[in-house]
N, C-alpha and C positions, 0 to 999 in steps of 0.2 A: 504494500500500500504506500502510495506516495505521501510524503509529508506536506503539510500545508505551507504555502508560500508565505514567507515573511516579507512584508512590504516596508521599505525604508524610503522616506521622503527627505531629500536634502533641504536644509534650512527650516525644517519643522522639528520641534522638540519631540523626543522619544522617551518613553518609560521603558526601562530594561530590567528584567528579573532573571537572574541566573541561579537556579536552585542547586543545592549541594547534596551529594549522596551521604557524605560524612560531615561532621562539623568542619566548616571551611576555615575557621579561625580558632586557634587554641589560646592565643594570648596577644598582648599589645604588639609584640614584634611581628606577628602575622599580619595584623591590621596595617602596620606601617609598611611592610613589604608589599602588600596588595595595593595600597594607595600609591606607593612609589612606582610600581609597575604600571598602574592605571594612568598616572600622570605622564609617564614617558610614552606609552602607547598612544594616548589621546593626542599628545603633541605631534607625534610622528604622523598620525593618520588624519589630522585636522578635525578632531572631534572635541567640542567644548563640553566639559563636565560641569553641569549646573547644580547638581545635588547628588548625595549618595547616602545609603544606609547599609552597614555591614552587619548582618545577622549571622549566627552560626549556620543556619539552614539555608540562607539565600543572600545574594547581593542584589541590592536595588539601586539603580542608577537613573538619573535624569540627565539626558545628554542632547546635544544639538549637533548633528552631523552636517558637514559642508558638502560632502558627496555621498552618493548612495552606498558605495563600498566602505566608507569610513567606519560605519558602525560595526559591521561584521569583522572587518580587519582589526579594529581596536580590541573588541571583546575576544576574538580568537587569540591575539597576541597576549592579552592579559591572562586568559585562562591557561595558555601553555606555559608562560613564564612563571606565573604564580604556582602552578602545579609542580614545575621543576624545582622551585624554591622549597616547597614543602617536602618533596621527595628527597632532596639532598639533606635538608635539615633533620628529617625524621628517619632517614635511612630505610625507607620502605616505599614501595610503589603501589599505591592504591588510588583508585579514581576519586577525585574530589567533586567534580561537577556532574550533575545529573542531565546529561544530554545537551541539546542546543539551548541557547538563551532564548527567552521570550521577550518580545518587544511590541510596542505599538506607537505610532505617531499620533499627535493630536495638535489642535490649533494653538497658536501662540497665546491667545487670551487665557487659556487654561493652564498655562505654565506655572502660575503661582499656586493654584489648587493642587497641581501635581507635586510641587515642591513641598507644600505643607503636608501632603500625604506621605511622601518619602521620609521627610524628617520627623514625622509623627510616629513612625514605626518603632516598635520596642527593640531598637538596635543598640548594641554596646557602643558602636562608633557610627557617627553620621555627620553630615555637613551642618547640622543644626547649630552647633557651637560656633562654627566659622561665620555663619550668617548673623548670629546674635552679636558677635564681636566685630564683624566687618572686615575680618582678615583671615586668610587661610594659611596657617603655618606649614601645612603639607604641600602647598603649591599645586594642588590638583584642580581646584575650582576656577571657573571663569566667572568672576564676580562683577564684570563690567555692566551687563544688562541689569542685574539685580540692584547694583548701586544706583543706576539711573532711575529706577522705578521706586525702590524701597529704601535701602540703607538700613543700618542696625536699629535705629530708634523706631522707625515706621514698621519694620518687619516684626519687631517684638509685639506690636499691637495686633497684627494680622496673622501671626504664625499659628495660633491655636484654632483658627476657623476651619471647620470641616465641610466637605461637600460630598455627602455619602453617595449621591447618584453618580457623580463624576468618578469617584473612587471605585465604585463597583464596575463602571464601564471601563475604567483604566485596567483593572485586574482582568476583566473578561477580554478586552482588546489585546492585552499581552499574551493571554493564553491562546487566542486565535491568530494573532499576528496581523490583525486588520486595523487600519488607522481609524481614529475617531475624529477626523477632520470635519465631518459634517455635524457632529454633535452640537457644537455651539449654534449653528444655524437652526437646528431642530428645536433646541431649548428656547431660542429667541422667538420662534414662530408659535410656540405653545403658551407663551406668557401673555 
């Protein structure tokens, strides 16, 4: 059976979820290694990282690809290099990631709801602190767009707002690989 086609739209934000077979992160050193590899790969393949949450069972990313192949090339490189890091560190060779990553594109106006969703996940490490401080010590995030619209003080007021309808659509879109680019138009028409 053929797998569903994953659609990547350049210059549209994407939510990415990479499930793990085993706990993907054992400690702070693993988190730092993953973020380092993510930052290098994103820079190399022209992918802006807008937000992230690193859970033991999954990685959640909010990204903006410049080209269609940027997303798959970045995630592929990160998965390979991080798995190699773990294999060397632990001296064993077991699968970390559970198959292909899941993703979906969505409209730019929904970017802030997606960021609140990702940063609201119960993750040990996320971009939440960087957005509240206004600086990214890991040098992974592209904070330019966020600074233009929010900044730390304004973001603190809006960070806790949830959009359950959009969040459910985002999870479903990632599972199917289908973009949500028409969702904003549909919601506007029903109001």
